[in-house]
C-alpha positions as CSV (number, residue, x, y, z in Angstrom):
1,M,-23.3,-81.2,-60.5
2,A,-24.5,-83.5,-57.6
3,E,-24.9,-80.4,-55.6
4,E,-26.1,-78.3,-57.8
5,S,-28.9,-81.0,-58.2
6,K,-29.9,-81.4,-54.4
7,T,-30.1,-77.1,-54.0
8,S,-33.1,-75.0,-54.4
9,P,-33.7,-71.8,-56.1
10,R,-33.1,-68.8,-53.9
11,W,-34.1,-64.7,-54.5
12,P,-30.7,-63.9,-55.5
13,I,-31.4,-61.1,-53.3
14,T,-32.1,-62.7,-50.3
15,V,-29.0,-64.8,-50.6
16,A,-26.5,-61.5,-51.1
17,L,-27.8,-59.8,-48.0
18,L,-27.6,-63.6,-45.8
19,N,-23.8,-64.0,-47.1
20,L,-23.2,-60.4,-45.8
21,T,-23.7,-61.3,-42.0
22,G,-20.1,-62.9,-42.7
23,L,-21.3,-66.4,-42.3
24,G,-22.2,-67.8,-46.0
25,L,-26.0,-68.4,-44.3
26,G,-27.1,-68.1,-47.9
27,Y,-25.1,-70.8,-49.1
28,L,-27.0,-72.7,-46.2
29,Y,-30.2,-70.7,-47.0
30,M,-29.6,-72.7,-51.0
31,K,-28.2,-76.0,-49.3
32,R,-24.5,-74.8,-51.0
33,W,-22.6,-77.2,-48.4
34,R,-19.4,-77.3,-49.9
35,R,-19.5,-74.2,-50.9
36,W,-20.9,-72.7,-47.7
37,L,-17.9,-74.9,-45.5
38,V,-14.9,-73.2,-47.8
39,H,-15.9,-69.6,-47.7
40,F,-16.7,-70.4,-43.6
41,L,-13.3,-71.9,-43.4
42,V,-11.8,-68.9,-44.8
43,T,-13.7,-66.3,-43.5
44,V,-12.8,-68.2,-39.9
45,V,-8.5,-68.3,-41.7
46,L,-9.4,-63.9,-41.9
47,V,-10.2,-64.0,-38.9
48,T,-7.1,-65.7,-36.7
49,V,-5.3,-64.5,-39.4
50,A,-6.2,-61.0,-38.2
51,S,-5.9,-61.9,-34.3
52,L,-2.2,-63.0,-35.2
53,T,-1.0,-60.3,-36.8
54,N,-2.9,-57.6,-34.7
55,A,-5.0,-56.0,-37.3
56,A,-6.1,-53.0,-35.3
57,S,-2.1,-51.7,-36.0
58,I,-3.0,-52.1,-39.7
59,P,-7.2,-51.3,-39.5
60,G,-7.4,-50.2,-43.2
61,L,-5.8,-52.9,-45.5
62,W,-7.9,-55.4,-42.5
63,V,-11.0,-53.8,-43.4
64,L,-10.5,-53.3,-47.2
65,I,-9.9,-57.4,-47.1
66,L,-12.8,-57.7,-45.2
67,G,-14.9,-55.8,-47.0
68,V,-13.6,-57.4,-50.2
69,W,-14.5,-61.0,-49.1
70,L,-17.6,-59.7,-47.9
71,L,-18.9,-58.4,-50.6
72,W,-17.3,-61.2,-52.3
73,M,-19.5,-63.6,-51.3
74,A,-22.5,-61.3,-51.4
75,I,-21.9,-61.2,-55.2
76,D,-20.9,-64.9,-55.8
77,G,-23.9,-65.6,-53.7
78,W,-25.7,-63.7,-56.0
79,L,-24.3,-64.8,-59.1
80,Q,-24.9,-68.5,-57.4
81,A,-28.3,-67.9,-57.3
82,R,-29.4,-66.1,-60.2
83,R,-27.7,-69.4,-62.1
84,L,-30.1,-71.7,-59.6
85,M,-33.5,-69.6,-60.8
86,R,-32.3,-70.0,-64.4
87,G,-35.6,-72.3,-66.0
88,V,-37.7,-72.3,-62.7
89,P,-41.1,-70.5,-63.1
90,I,-41.0,-67.5,-61.3
91,E,-44.2,-68.7,-59.5
92,A,-42.0,-71.8,-58.5
93,M,-39.7,-69.2,-56.8
94,G,-42.5,-68.9,-53.3
95,Q,-42.8,-65.2,-51.7
96,R,-40.1,-62.7,-51.7
97,R,-41.0,-60.2,-49.3
98,L,-40.8,-63.0,-46.5
99,P,-36.8,-64.6,-47.3
100,I,-35.9,-60.8,-48.1
101,A,-37.3,-59.4,-44.8
102,G,-35.6,-62.4,-42.7
103,A,-32.5,-62.2,-44.3
104,V,-32.4,-58.1,-43.7
105,F,-33.6,-59.0,-40.2
106,L,-30.1,-61.2,-39.8
107,L,-27.9,-58.7,-41.4
108,V,-29.0,-56.7,-38.6
109,L,-28.5,-58.7,-36.1
110,T,-25.5,-59.4,-37.5
111,V,-24.5,-55.5,-37.7
112,A,-25.7,-55.1,-34.7
113,G,-23.9,-57.8,-32.9
114,L,-20.7,-56.4,-34.5
115,W,-22.2,-52.8,-32.4
116,G,-21.7,-54.7,-29.5
117,Y,-19.0,-56.7,-29.7
118,G,-17.7,-52.9,-30.9
119,A,-19.4,-50.9,-27.7
120,L,-17.9,-53.8,-25.4
121,G,-14.6,-53.0,-26.8
122,R,-15.0,-49.5,-26.2
123,R,-16.2,-50.0,-22.7
124,E,-13.1,-52.5,-21.7
125,F,-11.2,-49.9,-23.3
126,A,-12.8,-46.9,-20.8
127,A,-12.4,-49.1,-18.0
128,G,-8.4,-49.9,-18.9
129,M,-8.7,-46.2,-19.5
130,A,-10.3,-44.7,-15.8
131,A,-7.9,-47.6,-14.1
132,Y,-5.0,-45.7,-15.7
133,R,-5.6,-42.2,-15.5
134,A,-6.4,-43.7,-11.9
135,A,-2.7,-44.9,-12.0
136,D,-4.2,-48.3,-11.3
137,C,-2.0,-50.3,-13.4
138,R,-2.6,-53.1,-12.6
139,T,-6.3,-52.9,-13.4
140,A,-5.4,-50.8,-16.5
141,I,-3.5,-54.2,-17.4
142,R,-6.7,-56.3,-17.1
143,H,-8.9,-54.1,-18.9
144,F,-6.5,-53.0,-21.9
145,D,-5.3,-57.0,-22.1
146,R,-9.4,-58.4,-23.1
147,V,-9.0,-54.7,-25.7
148,T,-6.2,-56.4,-26.9
149,T,-7.1,-60.4,-27.0
150,L,-10.8,-60.2,-27.3
151,Y,-11.8,-57.4,-29.0
152,E,-9.0,-56.6,-31.1
153,L,-10.7,-57.5,-33.6
154,T,-12.9,-54.4,-33.6
155,L,-9.6,-53.2,-35.3
156,S,-10.2,-49.6,-33.3
157,P,-7.2,-47.2,-32.5
158,N,-7.9,-48.3,-29.0
159,V,-6.4,-51.9,-29.2
160,A,-3.2,-49.8,-30.0
161,T,-3.5,-47.5,-27.3
162,A,-3.8,-50.8,-25.1
163,N,-1.4,-52.3,-26.2
164,A,0.5,-49.5,-25.5
165,G,-1.4,-49.0,-22.2
166,I,0.2,-52.3,-21.4
167,I,3.7,-51.8,-22.5
168,E,3.9,-48.4,-20.3
169,C,1.8,-50.0,-17.4
170,S,4.4,-52.8,-17.0
171,L,6.7,-50.9,-16.4
172,L,5.2,-49.4,-13.1
173,V,4.0,-52.3,-12.3
174,F,7.7,-54.1,-12.3
175,P,8.5,-51.3,-9.9
176,E,5.0,-51.5,-7.3
177,N,5.4,-55.5,-7.5
178,A,9.4,-54.5,-6.0
179,R,7.9,-52.1,-3.5
180,E,5.6,-55.0,-2.2
181,R,8.9,-57.6,-2.0
182,A,11.4,-54.7,-0.4
183,S,10.4,-55.9,3.7
184,E,11.6,-59.1,2.8
185,S,14.7,-57.5,1.1
186,E,16.2,-54.0,0.6
187,G,17.4,-54.6,-2.6
188,G,13.5,-54.6,-4.0
189,Y,13.8,-50.8,-2.6
190,A,16.6,-50.5,-5.0
191,D,14.5,-52.3,-8.0
192,A,11.2,-50.4,-7.5
193,V,14.1,-46.5,-7.6
194,D,15.9,-48.4,-10.8
195,G,12.3,-49.1,-12.5
196,Y,10.9,-45.7,-11.4
197,R,13.5,-44.1,-13.1
198,A,13.4,-46.0,-15.9
199,Y,9.6,-45.3,-16.4
200,L,10.6,-41.6,-16.3
201,D,13.7,-42.1,-18.8
202,L,11.2,-43.3,-21.5
203,Y,8.1,-42.0,-20.6
204,A,9.0,-38.6,-19.4
205,E,5.5,-36.9,-21.3
206,S,3.0,-39.2,-19.7
207,E,-0.4,-38.9,-18.1
208,L,1.5,-40.9,-15.0
209,T,4.9,-38.9,-14.8
210,T,3.8,-37.2,-12.0
211,F,2.6,-40.4,-10.6
212,A,5.8,-42.2,-11.0
213,R,8.6,-39.2,-9.3
214,D,6.2,-39.7,-6.6
215,M,6.1,-43.3,-6.0
216,L,10.2,-43.1,-7.3
217,A,10.0,-40.3,-4.3
218,E,7.8,-42.3,-1.8
219,T,10.0,-45.2,-2.4
220,Y,12.3,-43.0,-1.1
221,G,11.3,-42.2,1.7
222,D,9.7,-46.2,2.3
223,W,13.4,-47.0,1.9
224,A,14.5,-44.6,4.0
225,A,12.1,-45.3,6.9
226,H,12.9,-48.7,6.5
227,L,16.7,-47.6,6.8
228,R,15.8,-45.3,10.0
229,R,13.8,-48.4,11.4
230,S,17.0,-50.7,11.3
231,G,18.8,-48.3,12.5
232,D,21.4,-46.9,9.5
233,Y,20.8,-43.3,10.0
234,Q,23.4,-42.4,8.2
235,T,21.7,-44.3,4.3
236,A,18.5,-43.3,5.7
237,I,18.7,-39.9,5.9
238,E,21.1,-39.6,2.0
239,K,18.0,-41.1,0.8
240,Y,15.7,-38.4,2.7
241,Q,18.3,-36.1,0.7
242,I,17.5,-37.6,-2.5
243,V,13.7,-36.3,-2.1
244,A,14.5,-33.3,-0.6
245,D,17.5,-32.0,-3.8
246,D,15.5,-33.8,-7.0
247,Y,11.5,-33.9,-5.5
248,P,10.8,-31.4,-3.1
249,K,7.4,-30.8,-5.1
250,T,5.9,-34.3,-4.5
251,P,4.1,-35.3,-1.1
252,T,7.1,-37.0,0.3
253,G,9.3,-34.4,-0.5
254,Q,7.4,-31.8,1.0
255,V,7.8,-33.4,3.9
256,A,11.3,-34.9,3.7
257,S,13.1,-32.5,6.1
258,A,10.5,-32.7,8.7
259,S,11.8,-36.5,8.1
260,I,15.4,-35.8,8.2
261,A,15.2,-34.2,11.2
262,E,13.1,-36.8,12.9
263,T,15.6,-39.2,11.4
264,Y,18.3,-36.8,13.0
265,A,16.5,-37.1,16.5
266,D,16.3,-40.5,16.6
267,W,19.9,-41.8,15.8
268,A,20.6,-38.7,18.6
269,T,18.1,-41.3,21.0
270,Q,20.1,-44.1,19.9
271,L,23.6,-42.6,20.5
272,R,22.2,-41.0,24.0
273,E,21.2,-44.3,25.0
274,A,24.6,-45.9,23.4
275,G,26.4,-43.4,25.9
276,K,27.4,-41.4,23.2
277,Y,26.9,-38.1,24.1
278,G,29.2,-35.8,22.3
279,Q,27.8,-37.4,18.4
280,A,23.9,-37.1,20.4
281,V,24.4,-33.6,20.6
282,D,26.5,-32.8,17.2
283,K,23.5,-34.5,15.4
284,H,20.7,-32.8,17.8
285,L,22.9,-29.3,16.6
286,I,22.0,-30.5,13.1
287,V,19.0,-30.4,13.4
288,I,18.6,-27.1,14.8
289,N,20.7,-25.3,12.9
290,E,19.5,-27.0,9.4
291,Y,16.1,-27.8,10.5
292,P,14.4,-25.4,12.6
293,D,11.2,-25.1,10.9
294,T,10.6,-28.5,11.1
295,P,8.1,-29.9,14.2
296,T,11.2,-31.8,15.5
297,G,13.3,-28.8,14.7
298,E,11.3,-26.5,17.3
299,Q,11.9,-29.4,19.7
300,A,15.5,-30.0,19.1
301,A,17.1,-27.0,21.8
302,A,15.2,-29.1,25.0
303,L,16.1,-32.2,23.4
304,A,19.7,-31.1,23.2
305,A,19.5,-29.8,26.4
306,E,18.5,-32.7,27.7
307,T,21.4,-34.9,26.5
308,Y,23.6,-31.9,28.1
309,V,22.0,-32.5,31.4
310,E,22.8,-36.3,30.6
311,W,25.7,-36.2,29.6
312,A,27.0,-33.7,32.2
313,T,25.4,-35.9,35.1
314,H,26.7,-38.9,33.7
315,L,30.5,-37.4,33.8
316,R,29.9,-36.0,37.2
317,E,29.0,-39.7,38.3
318,D,32.5,-41.0,37.0
319,G,34.5,-38.2,38.3
320,E,34.6,-35.8,35.5
321,F,34.0,-32.7,37.0
322,G,35.3,-30.3,35.0
323,E,33.6,-31.8,32.2
324,S,30.8,-31.7,33.8
325,V,30.3,-28.0,34.9
326,E,31.3,-27.5,31.1
327,R,27.9,-29.1,29.8
328,Y,26.2,-27.5,32.2
329,Q,27.5,-24.4,31.6
330,I,26.5,-24.8,28.1
331,V,22.5,-25.5,28.9
332,L,23.0,-22.0,30.9
333,S,24.4,-19.7,28.4
334,E,22.8,-21.3,25.4
335,Y,19.6,-23.7,26.0
336,V,18.3,-21.3,29.3
337,D,14.8,-21.5,27.8
338,T,14.4,-24.8,27.9
339,P,12.6,-27.3,30.3
340,A,16.4,-28.7,31.0
341,A,18.2,-25.6,32.4
342,A,15.4,-25.0,35.5
343,D,17.5,-27.4,38.2
344,V,21.1,-27.5,36.0
345,A,22.3,-24.5,37.9
346,E,22.0,-26.3,41.1
347,S,23.5,-29.0,39.8
348,A,26.3,-27.2,38.5
349,V,27.0,-26.1,42.2
350,E,26.5,-29.2,43.6
351,T,29.2,-30.7,40.9
352,Y,31.7,-28.1,41.9
353,F,30.9,-28.5,45.3
354,E,31.8,-32.5,45.1
355,W,34.4,-31.6,42.9
356,A,36.1,-29.3,45.4
357,V,35.7,-32.4,48.5
358,Q,37.7,-34.6,45.9
359,L,40.5,-31.8,45.4
360,R,40.6,-31.0,49.1
361,E,40.7,-34.8,50.1
362,A,43.8,-35.2,47.3
363,G,45.4,-32.0,49.0
364,E,45.2,-29.5,46.0
365,Y,43.5,-26.5,47.3
366,E,44.6,-24.3,45.5
367,A,42.3,-26.0,42.8
368,A,39.3,-26.6,45.0
369,V,39.5,-23.0,46.5
370,E,39.0,-22.0,43.4
371,K,35.9,-24.5,42.7
372,Y,34.3,-22.9,45.6
373,Q,34.7,-19.0,44.5
374,A,33.1,-20.4,41.0
375,I,30.1,-21.0,43.4
376,L,30.2,-17.9,45.4
377,S,30.7,-15.9,41.8
378,E,28.7,-18.1,39.2
379,Y,26.0,-18.8,41.6
380,P,25.4,-16.8,44.2
381,A,21.4,-17.1,43.8
382,T,21.2,-20.9,44.6
383,T,20.9,-22.9,47.3
384,T,24.4,-25.1,47.9
385,A,26.0,-21.3,47.8
386,A,24.3,-20.4,50.6
387,G,27.0,-23.1,52.4
388,V,30.0,-22.4,50.6
389,R,31.8,-19.5,52.6
390,E,32.6,-22.0,55.8
391,P,34.1,-24.8,53.6
392,A,35.9,-22.2,51.1
393,A,37.1,-20.4,54.7
394,E,38.1,-24.1,55.7
395,A,39.9,-24.8,52.4
396,Y,42.0,-21.8,52.5
397,V,43.4,-22.9,56.6
398,E,44.2,-26.4,54.7
399,W,45.7,-24.6,52.1
400,A,47.9,-22.8,54.1
401,A,48.6,-25.1,56.7
402,Q,49.8,-26.8,53.7
403,L,51.9,-24.5,52.4
404,Q,52.8,-23.3,55.8
405,E,54.7,-27.1,56.5
406,A,56.0,-26.6,53.1
407,G,58.3,-23.9,54.0
408,D,56.1,-21.5,51.5
409,Y,55.7,-18.9,54.4
410,E,54.7,-16.0,51.9
411,E,52.0,-17.8,50.6
412,A,50.8,-19.5,53.5
413,V,50.5,-15.5,55.9
414,G,48.9,-14.8,52.6
415,K,46.3,-17.1,52.4
416,Y,45.7,-16.5,56.8
417,Q,45.0,-12.6,55.8
418,F,42.5,-13.4,53.3
419,I,40.7,-15.3,55.6
420,L,40.8,-12.5,58.3
421,D,39.8,-10.1,55.1
422,E,37.7,-12.2,53.2
423,Y,35.7,-15.2,55.3
424,A,35.8,-13.4,59.1
425,D,32.2,-14.2,59.5
426,T,33.1,-18.3,59.4
427,S,34.7,-20.2,62.2
428,A,37.4,-20.8,60.0
429,A,38.5,-17.6,60.6
430,V,39.0,-17.3,64.5
431,G,42.0,-19.3,64.8
432,A,43.6,-17.5,61.5
433,E,45.5,-14.6,63.6
434,E,47.2,-16.8,65.4
435,A,48.2,-19.2,62.7
436,A,49.4,-16.5,60.6
437,A,51.2,-15.0,63.9
438,K,53.0,-18.8,64.3
439,A,53.5,-18.7,60.0
440,Y,55.7,-15.4,60.5
441,A,57.4,-17.1,63.3
442,E,58.1,-19.6,61.5
443,W,59.4,-17.3,58.7
444,A,61.1,-15.8,60.6
445,M,63.3,-18.3,62.0
446,Q,63.6,-20.1,58.2
447,C,64.8,-16.6,57.5
448,R,67.7,-16.6,60.5
449,E,68.6,-20.0,59.8
450,L,69.0,-18.8,55.8
451,G,71.3,-15.4,57.2
452,H,68.3,-13.4,55.6
453,Y,68.6,-11.4,59.3
454,S,67.0,-8.0,58.2
455,V,63.9,-9.6,57.0
456,A,63.2,-12.4,60.3
457,V,63.4,-9.0,61.8
458,G,60.8,-7.7,59.8
459,K,59.3,-10.9,59.7
460,Y,59.2,-10.6,63.6
461,T,57.9,-7.2,63.7
462,T,55.4,-7.7,61.6
463,I,54.1,-9.9,64.6
464,L,54.1,-7.6,67.1
465,D,52.2,-5.1,64.7
466,E,49.6,-7.0,62.7
467,Y,49.0,-9.9,65.1
468,P,50.1,-8.5,68.9
469,D,47.3,-10.6,70.9
470,T,49.1,-13.6,69.8
471,E,52.0,-16.1,71.8
472,P,54.3,-15.7,68.8
473,A,53.6,-11.5,69.6
474,S,54.7,-12.6,73.5
475,T,58.3,-13.9,72.8
476,A,59.0,-12.0,68.9
477,Q,60.8,-8.8,71.0
478,T,63.3,-11.4,72.8
479,A,63.7,-13.6,68.8
480,I,64.4,-10.0,67.7
481,A,67.0,-9.4,70.2
482,E,68.1,-12.9,69.7
483,T,68.5,-12.4,66.0
484,Y,70.3,-9.2,66.8
485,N,73.2,-11.9,68.2
486,D,72.8,-14.4,65.5
487,W,73.1,-11.1,62.5
488,G,76.5,-9.8,65.4
489,R,77.6,-13.2,65.7
490,H,78.1,-13.8,61.5
491,L,79.2,-10.1,60.9
492,H,81.7,-10.7,63.2
493,S,82.8,-14.0,61.1
494,Q,83.0,-12.2,57.7
495,R,85.4,-9.6,59.5
496,A,82.8,-6.9,59.9
497,Y,83.3,-6.2,63.2
498,I,81.7,-2.8,63.5
499,E,78.6,-4.2,62.2
500,A,78.8,-6.7,64.4
501,M,79.0,-4.6,67.1
502,D,76.4,-2.4,66.1
503,K,74.1,-5.8,65.9
504,F,74.9,-6.2,69.6
505,T,74.5,-3.2,70.6
506,L,70.6,-3.0,69.0
507,T,70.3,-6.0,70.4
508,K,70.7,-4.7,74.4
509,E,68.1,-2.2,72.9
510,A,65.5,-4.1,72.0
511,T,65.1,-6.4,74.9
512,D,65.8,-6.6,78.7
513,D,66.6,-10.5,78.6
514,P,69.7,-10.9,80.9
515,K,70.6,-13.4,79.1
516,V,70.0,-12.1,75.7
517,I,71.9,-9.0,77.0
518,A,74.6,-11.3,78.7
519,A,75.4,-12.4,75.2
520,A,74.9,-9.3,73.1
521,E,78.0,-7.8,75.5
522,E,80.1,-11.1,74.9
523,G,80.1,-10.7,71.0
524,Y,80.5,-7.0,71.4
525,D,83.5,-7.3,73.5
526,E,84.7,-10.3,70.4
527,A,83.9,-8.0,68.1
528,L,85.9,-4.8,69.3
529,L,88.6,-7.4,70.2
530,G,89.0,-8.6,66.6
531,L,88.7,-4.9,65.4
532,S,91.4,-3.8,67.7
533,Q,93.7,-6.7,65.7
534,D,92.6,-6.3,62.6
535,S,95.4,-4.7,60.5
536,S,94.1,-4.7,57.4
537,G,89.6,-3.9,56.3
538,E,88.1,-2.5,58.9
539,G,90.9,-2.3,61.4
540,K,92.8,0.0,59.2
541,Q,90.2,1.4,58.4
542,V,89.6,2.7,62.0
543,M,93.1,4.3,62.5
544,E,92.6,6.6,59.0
545,Q,89.6,7.9,59.8
546,A,91.1,8.7,64.0
547,L,93.6,10.5,62.4
548,P,92.7,13.7,61.1
549,G,90.0,13.9,63.9
550,V,92.6,13.6,66.8
551,C,95.6,16.5,65.4
552,E,92.0,18.3,65.3
553,G,91.6,17.6,69.4
554,E,88.2,15.0,68.4
555,P,89.1,11.8,70.4
556,A,89.2,8.9,67.8
557,E,85.2,7.1,68.2
558,S,85.9,3.6,68.4
559,P,86.7,2.1,71.1
560,A,89.1,-0.5,69.1
561,V,91.4,2.5,69.3
562,G,94.1,2.5,72.0
563,L,92.5,-0.9,73.3
564,A,95.3,-2.8,74.2
565,E,97.0,-0.9,77.3
566,D,99.0,-3.2,78.1
567,E,101.0,-3.2,75.1
568,P,103.5,-0.4,73.6
569,G,101.9,2.0,72.1
570,K,102.0,3.1,68.8
571,A,101.8,5.9,66.5
572,L,100.7,7.3,62.8
573,F,102.2,10.2,61.0
574,G,99.3,11.1,58.4
575,G,102.2,13.7,56.5
576,S,104.7,13.3,53.8
577,E,107.5,14.8,55.5
578,F,108.7,12.1,56.8
579,G,107.9,8.3,57.4
580,L,108.0,6.4,60.8
581,P,110.1,3.7,61.9
582,H,108.1,0.2,61.9
583,D,109.0,0.0,65.7
584,L,106.9,3.1,66.3
585,K,104.2,2.8,63.2
586,A,100.3,1.5,64.0
587,T,99.3,-1.3,62.7
588,Q,96.3,-2.7,64.5
589,P,94.0,-0.2,66.3
590,G,94.4,-1.8,69.2
591,H,97.9,-0.8,69.7
592,F,96.9,2.6,67.7
593,R,97.5,4.8,71.3
594,Y,99.2,8.2,69.2
595,V,98.9,10.6,66.4
596,V,101.6,12.2,65.1
597,C,100.7,16.1,63.6
598,L,103.1,18.5,62.1
599,E,102.6,22.0,61.6
600,S,105.1,23.5,59.2
601,G,106.4,27.4,58.2
602,T,109.5,30.0,58.4
603,S,111.0,32.5,61.0
604,V,113.0,35.2,59.0
605,L,116.5,35.8,60.0
606,Q,117.7,38.9,58.5
607,R,116.3,41.3,55.5
608,C,119.3,42.6,53.0
609,P,118.4,45.8,51.0
610,Y,119.6,46.8,47.3
611,T,119.7,49.4,45.4
612,A,116.7,49.9,43.1
613,G,115.0,49.0,46.5
614,H,115.1,45.3,45.8
615,T,115.3,43.3,49.1
616,L,116.9,39.7,49.8
617,V,115.1,37.8,52.8
618,R,117.0,35.1,55.1
619,Q,114.4,32.8,56.3
620,R,114.8,29.5,57.8
621,K,112.2,26.4,57.8
622,W,110.9,24.7,61.1
623,W,108.4,22.2,62.2
624,R,106.1,22.2,65.3
625,V,105.3,18.4,66.2
626,R,103.1,17.3,68.6
627,V,101.8,14.2,69.9
628,R,98.7,13.9,71.0
629,D,97.0,10.7,72.7
630,T,94.3,8.8,70.6
631,R,91.6,8.5,73.3
632,T,91.7,11.8,74.6
633,A,93.1,13.5,71.7
634,R,95.6,15.4,74.8
635,V,99.0,17.0,73.6
636,V,100.8,14.5,75.1
637,A,104.6,15.8,73.9
638,D,105.2,19.2,71.9
639,R,108.8,19.9,69.9
640,T,109.3,22.5,67.1
641,F,112.2,21.7,64.7
642,N,114.3,23.9,63.0
643,G,116.6,23.8,59.8
644,S,119.4,25.4,58.6
645,S,120.1,28.4,58.1
646,P,120.8,30.0,54.1
647,P,123.6,31.3,53.2
648,A,124.0,34.6,53.4
649,C,123.4,37.6,51.6
650,P,125.8,38.5,49.0
651,F,127.1,41.8,47.7
652,S,125.2,41.9,44.8
653,R,122.4,39.4,43.3
654,M,120.1,39.6,40.1
655,F,116.2,39.4,41.6
656,W,113.5,38.2,39.5
657,S,111.0,40.7,41.8
658,T,111.1,43.4,44.2
659,T,111.8,41.2,47.9
660,D,113.2,38.1,46.5
661,Y,113.9,34.7,49.2
662,S,116.5,32.5,50.3
663,T,115.4,29.8,52.3
664,G,117.5,27.1,54.2
665,N,117.1,23.5,53.8
666,S,114.1,21.5,55.8
667,P,114.4,20.1,59.7
668,S,116.1,17.0,60.1
669,S,113.8,14.0,60.5
670,D,116.3,12.3,61.7
671,Q,116.2,14.4,64.6
672,V,112.4,14.2,64.8
673,I,112.4,9.9,65.1
674,D,115.0,10.2,67.6
675,W,113.2,12.6,69.5
676,L,109.5,10.7,68.6
677,Q,111.7,7.4,70.1
678,G,111.4,9.1,73.4
679,V,108.1,10.3,73.4
680,V,105.9,7.3,72.2
681,R,106.2,4.3,74.8
């Protein structure tokens, strides 16, 4: 009642309009202080609760609550004003229009303020959305945060959108922050990748998906670049490969292949600087085969060639000439169009040359000449090849000398002959003919010492035929004769007397050297004597061969027959009619002075006729024995021996044919032997 006594009556419409401002100005206008305070506090509570409960998420409810509250204050103010007007004359109320106009003006200001508040919220939201669409999440969050705090009471749907934007952008800001600290710790890249992947899993349909995917690929790229700078090329390539496989349409993915190729090239460079040329080449080959269309791929062949050349040079300096040449040849065969290949042929030839020199110094001449031959056959147009023929010929000479010293004369003379055939224009060929002849002479001497006399004679003959103007050729003919003497003596020792005599005979035909001839004659006489005393083998053969010829009037050919003139002679009989006693039979060619030749037949003593035209002929056997000298085939004794007469013809007998024969016994062998005892002496 005390408060009401202090109030002033006001037009209800004015109070209602003032209370619609939401500030309870109608109560103040009526000087209802407590009532204003209560309603103001309620308004503050409602606003606070709306702010704390995210009223924008349920704008309909809060519009209803606030609308009801404003309507209550307007109605309550109207009612309070009407009650205060009771009993107050109209004239005492004053003007009506001016207060109403003022109330309307305040209400308009309030509405304008609310509209401005909403406009500011919308502008802040628009700025946030612009930043969001530009993927500037940090700026977007700042704007969205104002929308959700300062302008939450606009109850606009933008508040919920801003709130969702804050959540979404926060997922993008996290990997961005992780990337910023990645320079300090590699784990930042892993966190960033996880963050972007988490975002893409949650917001697969968002406007920022493309941005997030690009940033994820870029993070992988930055991570790979960081690994590349730290020398972890394999892991870097793995990161780039993820981009190339999973995010090929991103800006980073579009250059991922080029980045991989560059990483392989950097890796190859590092390996090359560390002297790991084989591994470096492997990296270049990967680029050549898998990334040929990248800028690095276009240069990979040239880099690989440079690496091969550097590798070959390094191997050459270490004395690994074979490996070095192999690398040079790879460049010439597979990278011939690269700048590095320009001087490779010359380098390869120089390597071969150094290799050959080293091999010569080590006495490995076969390998050395192979290297010289490789230069002449594979790189004939190089500068070094022009001067290779001379050292190549010298290497052959040294090789031949080595073989000759080792006793491998066949290979040695082959090398000397090769020099004469293929390197006749070199200074090394000047002495090759003389050296070859000496090698043949040593070879022949070796054959003589080994008992290969026929081969030795062939070698001496080769000297005479092919190297007639050499010093060994001047003594070769005498050496042939001496070889025949050696051969004859060897055959004599083997009881091959006939061949030995043939060799001694060849000696006298081969030379006119009196000493050699005298030795041959001595050897011949010794062999002849040995043959004459040989009772088996060739001695027996000589007698058997002479026997039929002497009987036919041909003297024995072998001078060994009958050679022992001062000793009693002996004889041989080739027939089976009788056998010579031991004291008459020749057992050695030297004692074989006679041959007993026998001619046999029959003589008719009587013809006895019988009836029916049958005849019986009585006949007697006879032997004509001739003794011939084996050396002249002259008959020294001749006698005929008769056998016994057959029985007389009987009075009668049975015939088997028209003419039958009756023959006596053969002559007595004892008579023949007794006779020979006086002839053979």
